[in-house]
C-alpha angles and dihedrals in degrees: 000000000000120000117260115264119205094217107030110123138183122207123205116191124200092203096185091053090063092042095052094047092050090049094050095042098047104036101263101304110204101233125034105154096096092043091055093043089055088050092053092044094053091044089055093054092045092054090047103042105028103028095033093225126156105219106205095160127046121165130173128202130204147110091281090179083074094037099042093140090067097059097081095050092046093048092051087053092054092249116148108223122209119194116223119182113233141145129268093266106023123085106222100172096089102092098039091049090050093052095052090044092054090049092055089046094057100033104038110056089169090072109082100160127065126189119194118197097205139077107203121126085232085081094059097098093051092048090052091049093052091051091047088054089054093247123141114242130185131182127220110200143138109261091229090054100042123115109235091213090057092047090052091053092041100045130230091263093059096053120099109194111226097206091080089063096062109111109244093233090050091048091051090051091049093052094047091052091045092051090048089051095049095044092053094047098045126188117323108222115212118204116233133204113265103261090204087064088051092054094047090054095047092059090069114090106256125197111271111268091205091060091049089052095050091052091054103032095114092060124093098203117104111241116253130203131210116278098243121083094352098164090050093053090047090054091047097048096046096052095082116119089236095059095040088058088061093065126078121243103304115240134161115270112238099168104103097214093045091050090049088050092051093052087051090051095052092046089048092055097043095049092052096039089238121162088193129020122225104234099219096057090044092054088051089050096052088047088066092038099044104028093156093074125080119239094257089052091054091054092046086059088057089051093048094052088054092050091052089052095243094120142014126210121221132186119228130196111240133194089252109008136006113253134194128237132198117229114199121221099226089187093060111112092230091051093046087053093056105039105126 
């Protein structure tokens, strides 16, 4: 076993994590090899000059059959490349990266610092293991592509934001490309249901939703509605006085993340023709849609929507365990604004 060194470091790079973020952020730029090379070069200088780390191991993981143009640049920088077969849209480097990192952890006692160039929540177990073994671990990630759960475990002080490493000239070219793409596509207008028609239908006296819920409370299958005019039926069914009394005082939502979460909820319900949304599956859904938030922050959004009167939460008896459902207030102004 080699003696411990206070400044030896190993860097593990999820190359596809960087690639996919830049593609999404800058509207699919055609060539990103030089941009990513510049990011990694500046990162190496930062680790050496600012953090005083002696990087003795650097490994990068990707489907390099698709990214063959990057191999030469990475080789000249002294970065070991590992080819991992994947698909066009799925990052398959996670498992191989974690296996190699664990090998270094248990065979190289001289390496006391680990730098993980990735921001997915898939890396939470490896970060926890490194910390349990008393190693210093830092993550290099783009803030917009960073898992809030990973950041909570890692700590803000151990995050290195990757945006700062993009070469200025490269960033200028990326922004020019993005602006050109957005300008050529223009705004996509989405037709909405005429709300006056909804209001006309809600004036009719519908069957009480609460009575319907009581008759089916023992079932564990979410209620479904016919495919046609789904949003209209929602509005009609939720206009009863009994249901409206379940919601808090209705007021317009001003918090940006809460408003976004409500839009996701309404779309989730309409896409699946659900009259009510089970809470647990929806929380898993927004974990994927809003990965930048930590678990407690996502739960706070549910609480905020209830406080604003956009939703109500009800407990239902199940065959094995009780479960919670979300009832959407389709008379809420923010809900009306996002009905597709």
